[in-house]
N, CA, C and O atoms as CSV, one atom per row, in Angstrom:
chain,resi,resn,atom,element,x,y,z
A,1,MET,N,N,14.306,4.347,-4.987
A,1,MET,CA,C,15.529,5.092,-4.446
A,1,MET,C,C,15.914,6.723,-4.019
A,1,MET,O,O,15.571,7.666,-4.733
A,2,THR,N,N,16.715,6.896,-2.684
A,2,THR,CA,C,16.481,7.860,-2.105
A,2,THR,C,C,16.904,8.877,-2.873
A,2,THR,O,O,17.701,8.745,-3.802
A,3,ILE,N,N,16.227,10.263,-2.404
A,3,ILE,CA,C,16.380,11.237,-3.326
A,3,ILE,C,C,17.222,11.779,-3.618
A,3,ILE,O,O,17.289,12.513,-4.604
A,4,ASP,N,N,18.414,11.465,-2.525
A,4,ASP,CA,C,19.798,12.005,-2.930
A,4,ASP,C,C,20.380,10.917,-3.600
A,4,ASP,O,O,21.561,11.203,-3.801
A,5,GLY,N,N,20.075,9.665,-4.094
A,5,GLY,CA,C,20.226,8.675,-4.888
A,5,GLY,C,C,21.624,7.664,-3.978
A,5,GLY,O,O,22.375,6.904,-4.589
A,6,THR,N,N,21.692,7.898,-2.494
A,6,THR,CA,C,22.687,7.215,-1.915
A,6,THR,C,C,21.919,5.482,-1.622
A,6,THR,O,O,22.577,4.593,-1.081
A,7,TRP,N,N,20.894,5.335,-1.953
A,7,TRP,CA,C,20.423,3.946,-1.492
A,7,TRP,C,C,19.360,3.635,-2.522
A,7,TRP,O,O,18.633,4.503,-3.006
A,8,SER,N,N,19.301,2.205,-2.866
A,8,SER,CA,C,18.138,2.134,-3.682
A,8,SER,C,C,17.819,0.821,-3.320
A,8,SER,O,O,18.814,0.148,-3.050
A,9,GLY,N,N,16.387,0.055,-3.199
A,9,GLY,CA,C,16.313,-1.480,-3.161
A,9,GLY,C,C,15.414,-1.874,-4.069
A,9,GLY,O,O,15.317,-1.203,-5.097
A,10,GLU,N,N,14.426,-3.242,-3.849
A,10,GLU,CA,C,13.368,-3.449,-4.991
A,10,GLU,C,C,12.215,-3.807,-4.208
A,10,GLU,O,O,12.166,-4.185,-3.038
A,11,GLY,N,N,11.239,-3.615,-5.095
A,11,GLY,CA,C,9.981,-3.943,-4.936
A,11,GLY,C,C,9.109,-4.054,-5.582
A,11,GLY,O,O,9.500,-3.862,-6.733
A,12,PHE,N,N,8.075,-4.263,-5.569
A,12,PHE,CA,C,6.981,-5.148,-6.376
A,12,PHE,C,C,5.794,-3.900,-6.486
A,12,PHE,O,O,5.452,-3.273,-5.483
A,13,LEU,N,N,5.285,-3.666,-7.693
A,13,LEU,CA,C,4.333,-2.709,-8.096
A,13,LEU,C,C,2.949,-3.466,-8.161
A,13,LEU,O,O,2.735,-4.419,-8.911
A,14,ILE,N,N,1.914,-2.848,-7.161
A,14,ILE,CA,C,1.037,-3.475,-7.132
A,14,ILE,C,C,-0.468,-3.050,-8.041
A,14,ILE,O,O,-1.347,-3.629,-8.679
A,15,ASP,N,N,-0.084,-1.627,-7.612
A,15,ASP,CA,C,-0.997,-0.543,-8.520
A,15,ASP,C,C,-0.830,0.995,-9.103
A,15,ASP,O,O,-0.921,1.792,-8.170
A,16,ILE,N,N,-0.631,1.586,-10.262
A,16,ILE,CA,C,-0.471,2.486,-10.154
A,16,ILE,C,C,-1.463,3.380,-11.327
A,16,ILE,O,O,-2.122,3.021,-12.302
A,17,SER,N,N,-1.215,4.602,-10.736
A,17,SER,CA,C,-2.240,5.311,-11.934
A,17,SER,C,C,-1.092,6.949,-11.918
A,17,SER,O,O,-0.048,7.165,-11.302
A,18,ASP,N,N,-1.879,7.815,-12.865
A,18,ASP,CA,C,-0.784,8.694,-13.097
A,18,ASP,C,C,-0.571,9.743,-11.965
A,18,ASP,O,O,0.009,10.811,-12.161
A,19,THR,N,N,-1.163,9.299,-10.584
A,19,THR,CA,C,-1.021,9.992,-9.489
A,19,THR,C,C,-0.699,9.372,-8.348
A,19,THR,O,O,-0.248,10.076,-7.444
A,20,GLU,N,N,-0.817,8.292,-8.183
A,20,GLU,CA,C,-0.594,7.273,-7.097
A,20,GLU,C,C,0.002,6.130,-7.500
A,20,GLU,O,O,0.149,5.819,-8.682
A,21,ALA,N,N,0.463,5.290,-6.279
A,21,ALA,CA,C,0.797,4.013,-6.477
A,21,ALA,C,C,0.306,3.178,-5.363
A,21,ALA,O,O,-0.368,3.670,-4.458
A,22,GLN,N,N,0.693,1.663,-5.412
A,22,GLN,CA,C,1.155,1.346,-4.250
A,22,GLN,C,C,2.096,0.224,-4.580
A,22,GLN,O,O,2.044,-0.281,-5.702
A,23,ILE,N,N,2.952,-0.200,-3.680
A,23,ILE,CA,C,4.195,-0.931,-3.924
A,23,ILE,C,C,4.260,-1.753,-2.271
A,23,ILE,O,O,3.814,-1.479,-1.157
A,24,ALA,N,N,5.170,-3.006,-2.931
A,24,ALA,CA,C,5.405,-3.936,-2.006
A,24,ALA,C,C,6.973,-3.526,-1.880
A,24,ALA,O,O,7.713,-3.387,-2.854
A,25,VAL,N,N,7.388,-3.344,-0.427
A,25,VAL,CA,C,8.418,-3.179,-0.515
A,25,VAL,C,C,9.806,-3.902,0.462
A,25,VAL,O,O,9.317,-4.759,1.199
A,26,THR,N,N,10.849,-3.832,0.601
A,26,THR,CA,C,11.691,-4.702,1.696
A,26,THR,C,C,12.801,-3.792,1.982
A,26,THR,O,O,13.279,-2.959,1.212
A,27,GLY,N,N,13.204,-4.090,3.363
A,27,GLY,CA,C,13.878,-3.586,4.009
A,27,GLY,C,C,13.287,-2.250,4.870
A,27,GLY,O,O,12.163,-2.173,5.366
A,28,HIS,N,N,14.284,-1.284,4.910
A,28,HIS,CA,C,13.719,0.089,5.640
A,28,HIS,C,C,13.083,0.988,4.798
A,28,HIS,O,O,12.802,2.080,5.292
A,29,ALA,N,N,12.707,0.722,3.304
A,29,ALA,CA,C,11.976,1.635,2.334
A,29,ALA,C,C,11.071,2.102,2.597
A,29,ALA,O,O,10.852,3.258,2.238
A,30,ALA,N,N,9.965,1.219,3.509
A,30,ALA,CA,C,8.703,2.163,3.984
A,30,ALA,C,C,8.796,3.175,4.934
A,30,ALA,O,O,7.935,4.028,5.152
A,31,ALA,N,N,9.835,3.057,5.475
A,31,ALA,CA,C,10.367,4.366,6.537
A,31,ALA,C,C,10.757,5.835,5.899
A,31,ALA,O,O,10.929,6.900,6.491
A,32,LEU,N,N,10.823,5.587,4.738
A,32,LEU,CA,C,11.436,6.864,3.833
A,32,LEU,C,C,9.936,7.752,3.549
A,32,LEU,O,O,8.970,7.085,3.178
A,33,THR,N,N,9.806,8.916,3.689
A,33,THR,CA,C,8.755,9.502,3.659
A,33,THR,C,C,8.999,10.210,2.041
A,33,THR,O,O,7.997,10.488,1.382
A,34,GLU,N,N,10.112,10.419,1.586
A,34,GLU,CA,C,10.106,10.754,-0.225
A,34,GLU,C,C,11.273,9.942,-0.408
A,34,GLU,O,O,12.237,9.653,0.303
A,35,PHE,N,N,10.791,9.573,-1.924
A,35,PHE,CA,C,11.721,8.960,-2.747
A,35,PHE,C,C,11.322,8.730,-4.255
A,35,PHE,O,O,10.180,8.941,-4.664
A,36,PHE,N,N,12.425,8.249,-5.100
A,36,PHE,CA,C,12.196,7.888,-6.303
A,36,PHE,C,C,11.382,6.922,-6.712
A,36,PHE,O,O,12.212,6.014,-6.748
A,37,LEU,N,N,10.587,6.529,-6.979
A,37,LEU,CA,C,9.848,5.169,-7.547
A,37,LEU,C,C,10.807,4.831,-9.138
A,37,LEU,O,O,10.487,5.645,-10.004
A,38,MET,N,N,11.582,4.084,-9.481
A,38,MET,CA,C,12.135,3.879,-10.718
A,38,MET,C,C,11.093,2.667,-11.258
A,38,MET,O,O,10.518,1.920,-10.466
A,39,LEU,N,N,10.944,2.588,-12.630
A,39,LEU,CA,C,9.904,1.854,-13.183
A,39,LEU,C,C,11.397,1.238,-14.395
A,39,LEU,O,O,11.898,1.885,-15.314
A,40,THR,N,N,11.725,-0.040,-13.976
A,40,THR,CA,C,12.612,-0.152,-15.100
A,40,THR,C,C,12.877,-1.546,-15.770
A,40,THR,O,O,13.959,-1.868,-16.260
A,41,SER,N,N,11.354,-2.614,-15.718
A,41,SER,CA,C,11.262,-3.663,-16.581
A,41,SER,C,C,11.098,-3.357,-17.468
A,41,SER,O,O,11.353,-4.384,-18.097
A,42,PHE,N,N,10.718,-2.357,-18.461
A,42,PHE,CA,C,10.576,-2.234,-19.651
A,42,PHE,C,C,11.278,-1.076,-20.292
A,42,PHE,O,O,11.403,-0.180,-19.458
A,43,GLY,N,N,11.655,-0.836,-21.159
A,43,GLY,CA,C,12.407,-0.134,-21.955
A,43,GLY,C,C,13.439,0.748,-21.313
A,43,GLY,O,O,14.369,0.075,-20.869
A,44,ASN,N,N,13.587,2.185,-21.100
A,44,ASN,CA,C,14.369,3.218,-20.209
A,44,ASN,C,C,13.611,3.271,-18.969
A,44,ASN,O,O,12.401,3.043,-18.959
A,45,PRO,N,N,14.303,3.577,-17.874
A,45,PRO,CA,C,13.821,3.430,-16.720
A,45,PRO,C,C,12.909,4.803,-16.669
A,45,PRO,O,O,13.232,5.712,-17.433
A,46,VAL,N,N,11.764,4.982,-15.781
A,46,VAL,CA,C,10.978,5.805,-15.810
A,46,VAL,C,C,11.084,6.611,-14.144
A,46,VAL,O,O,10.685,5.916,-13.210
A,47,PHE,N,N,11.441,7.576,-13.920
A,47,PHE,CA,C,11.312,8.106,-12.676
A,47,PHE,C,C,9.855,8.946,-12.266
A,47,PHE,O,O,9.253,9.783,-12.937
A,48,ARG,N,N,9.493,8.326,-10.743
A,48,ARG,CA,C,8.525,9.167,-10.219
A,48,ARG,C,C,9.125,9.728,-8.902
A,48,ARG,O,O,9.756,8.958,-8.178
A,49,ARG,N,N,8.958,11.057,-8.548
A,49,ARG,CA,C,9.183,11.587,-7.098
A,49,ARG,C,C,7.818,10.849,-6.477
A,49,ARG,O,O,6.755,11.027,-7.073
A,50,CYS,N,N,7.851,10.094,-5.385
A,50,CYS,CA,C,6.898,10.368,-4.383
A,50,CYS,C,C,6.938,10.376,-2.938
A,50,CYS,O,O,7.879,10.279,-2.149
A,51,ARG,N,N,5.601,10.526,-2.768
A,51,ARG,CA,C,6.057,11.314,-0.965
A,51,ARG,C,C,4.858,9.533,-0.378
A,51,ARG,O,O,4.075,8.869,-1.058
A,52,ARG,N,N,5.183,9.418,0.737
A,52,ARG,CA,C,4.646,8.169,1.668
A,52,ARG,C,C,3.418,8.870,1.906
A,52,ARG,O,O,3.411,10.066,2.200
A,53,GLU,N,N,2.203,8.062,1.771
A,53,GLU,CA,C,1.005,8.272,2.271
A,53,GLU,C,C,0.373,7.415,3.494
A,53,GLU,O,O,-0.359,7.793,4.408
A,54,TRP,N,N,0.809,6.356,3.254
A,54,TRP,CA,C,0.315,5.498,4.197
A,54,TRP,C,C,1.432,3.897,3.891
A,54,TRP,O,O,2.041,3.548,2.880
A,55,VAL,N,N,1.302,3.218,5.321
A,55,VAL,CA,C,2.134,1.813,4.988
A,55,VAL,C,C,1.246,1.168,5.808
A,55,VAL,O,O,0.772,1.555,6.876
A,56,ASP,N,N,1.029,-0.068,5.081
A,56,ASP,CA,C,0.652,-1.136,5.791
A,56,ASP,C,C,1.114,-2.453,6.072
A,56,ASP,O,O,0.546,-3.281,5.362
A,57,GLY,N,N,2.094,-3.020,6.999
A,57,GLY,CA,C,3.340,-3.825,6.868
A,57,GLY,C,C,4.055,-3.534,5.587
A,57,GLY,O,O,4.038,-2.371,5.183
A,58,ALA,N,N,4.640,-4.392,4.946
A,58,ALA,CA,C,5.584,-4.366,3.591
A,58,ALA,C,C,4.482,-3.398,2.546
A,58,ALA,O,O,5.153,-3.043,1.576
A,59,THR,N,N,3.675,-3.101,2.481
A,59,THR,CA,C,2.821,-2.566,1.434
A,59,THR,C,C,2.572,-1.126,1.798
A,59,THR,O,O,1.986,-0.877,2.851
A,60,VAL,N,N,3.123,0.192,0.709
A,60,VAL,CA,C,3.394,1.614,0.813
A,60,VAL,C,C,2.382,2.012,-0.371
A,60,VAL,O,O,2.304,1.575,-1.520
A,61,GLY,N,N,1.600,3.039,0.334
A,61,GLY,CA,C,0.566,4.054,-0.567
A,61,GLY,C,C,1.345,4.842,-1.059
A,61,GLY,O,O,2.263,4.846,-0.239
A,62,VAL,N,N,1.739,5.850,-2.233
A,62,VAL,CA,C,2.559,6.447,-2.321
A,62,VAL,C,C,1.409,7.855,-3.205
A,62,VAL,O,O,0.319,7.569,-3.701
A,63,SER,N,N,1.864,8.958,-3.206
A,63,SER,CA,C,1.277,9.995,-4.358
A,63,SER,C,C,2.622,10.397,-4.925
A,63,SER,O,O,3.696,10.234,-4.345
A,64,PHE,N,N,2.413,11.065,-6.397
A,64,PHE,CA,C,3.428,11.608,-6.966
A,64,PHE,C,C,3.505,12.659,-6.769
A,64,PHE,O,O,2.434,13.188,-6.470
A,65,LYS,N,N,4.705,13.545,-6.808
A,65,LYS,CA,C,4.958,14.981,-6.562
A,65,LYS,C,C,5.219,15.189,-8.048
A,65,LYS,O,O,5.785,14.468,-8.870
A,66,LYS,N,N,4.452,16.778,-8.191
A,66,LYS,CA,C,4.700,16.608,-9.521
A,66,LYS,C,C,5.990,17.615,-9.633
A,66,LYS,O,O,6.373,18.621,-9.036
A,67,THR,N,N,6.442,16.827,-10.690
A,67,THR,CA,C,8.132,17.856,-11.290
A,67,THR,C,C,8.659,17.641,-12.552
A,67,THR,O,O,8.634,16.507,-13.030
A,68,SER,N,N,8.988,18.290,-12.972
A,68,SER,CA,C,9.641,17.607,-13.969
A,68,SER,C,C,10.778,16.729,-14.511
A,68,SER,O,O,11.295,16.654,-15.626
A,69,ILE,N,N,10.968,16.168,-13.495
A,69,ILE,CA,C,12.189,15.330,-13.286
A,69,ILE,C,C,11.229,13.586,-14.030
A,69,ILE,O,O,10.357,13.005,-13.384
A,70,GLY,N,N,11.656,13.188,-15.247
A,70,GLY,CA,C,10.930,11.710,-15.709
A,70,GLY,C,C,9.709,12.059,-15.867
A,70,GLY,O,O,9.208,11.184,-16.573
A,71,MET,N,N,9.102,12.671,-15.669
A,71,MET,CA,C,7.106,12.915,-15.612
A,71,MET,C,C,6.830,12.498,-17.205
A,71,MET,O,O,6.680,13.221,-18.191
A,72,LYS,N,N,6.824,11.340,-17.094
A,72,LYS,CA,C,5.973,11.191,-18.811
A,72,LYS,C,C,4.509,10.294,-18.298
A,72,LYS,O,O,4.401,9.593,-17.292
A,73,SER,N,N,3.692,10.518,-19.120
A,73,SER,CA,C,2.455,10.307,-18.399
A,73,SER,C,C,2.333,8.459,-19.143
A,73,SER,O,O,2.917,8.106,-20.168
A,74,LEU,N,N,1.450,7.576,-18.298
A,74,LEU,CA,C,1.756,6.318,-18.311
A,74,LEU,C,C,1.159,5.948,-19.619
A,74,LEU,O,O,1.320,4.811,-20.061
A,75,GLU,N,N,0.397,6.954,-20.341
A,75,GLU,CA,C,0.280,6.371,-21.894
A,75,GLU,C,C,1.445,6.490,-22.672
A,75,GLU,O,O,1.592,5.571,-23.479
A,76,GLU,N,N,2.308,7.350,-22.664
A,76,GLU,CA,C,3.728,7.540,-23.321
A,76,GLU,C,C,4.313,6.411,-23.182
A,76,GLU,O,O,4.506,5.569,-24.059
A,77,VAL,N,N,4.787,6.348,-21.389
A,77,VAL,CA,C,5.130,4.871,-21.382
A,77,VAL,C,C,5.087,3.626,-21.784
A,77,VAL,O,O,6.017,2.839,-21.959
A,78,ARG,N,N,3.627,3.449,-21.961
A,78,ARG,CA,C,3.098,2.309,-22.845
A,78,ARG,C,C,3.480,2.463,-24.203
A,78,ARG,O,O,3.867,1.432,-24.753
A,79,ARG,N,N,3.468,3.250,-24.709
A,79,ARG,CA,C,3.616,3.355,-26.256
A,79,ARG,C,C,5.181,3.430,-26.530
A,79,ARG,O,O,5.545,3.260,-27.694
A,80,GLU,N,N,5.988,3.634,-25.700
A,80,GLU,CA,C,7.311,3.126,-25.627
A,80,GLU,C,C,7.789,1.642,-25.702
A,80,GLU,O,O,8.523,0.962,-26.419
A,81,ALA,N,N,6.977,1.478,-24.564
A,81,ALA,CA,C,7.165,-0.130,-24.262
A,81,ALA,C,C,6.865,-1.181,-25.515
A,81,ALA,O,O,7.448,-2.214,-25.842
A,82,GLU,N,N,5.798,-0.544,-26.041
A,82,GLU,CA,C,5.259,-1.344,-27.278
A,82,GLU,C,C,6.188,-1.227,-28.375
A,82,GLU,O,O,6.334,-2.149,-29.178
A,83,LEU,N,N,6.898,-0.011,-28.460
A,83,LEU,CA,C,7.813,0.149,-29.659
A,83,LEU,C,C,9.149,-0.927,-29.446
A,83,LEU,O,O,9.631,-1.493,-30.426
A,84,VAL,N,N,9.621,-1.114,-28.232
A,84,VAL,CA,C,10.568,-1.885,-27.814
A,84,VAL,C,C,10.523,-3.571,-28.064
A,84,VAL,O,O,11.482,-4.339,-28.139
A,85,GLN,N,N,9.237,-3.839,-28.154
A,85,GLN,CA,C,8.828,-4.931,-28.122
A,85,GLN,C,C,8.859,-5.332,-29.304
A,85,GLN,O,O,8.479,-6.470,-29.579
């Protein structure tokens, strides 16, 4: 999702850690330099503010910018997801 919330698209999460991720994107999403990554397949959505680090075709590498918006550790997200199941 764009920083201003005016556009969002779908993608596929390839790999993620507490500091970075690799995602496969569609459309013009690879052109965005900063955006929010929304993880929505389980429980409440989790947001990460991202900065694009590299692009290889439709695959984008991002780093997470430190911000207090939606910053839960992956361990917290996993625990919450287990409670929902």
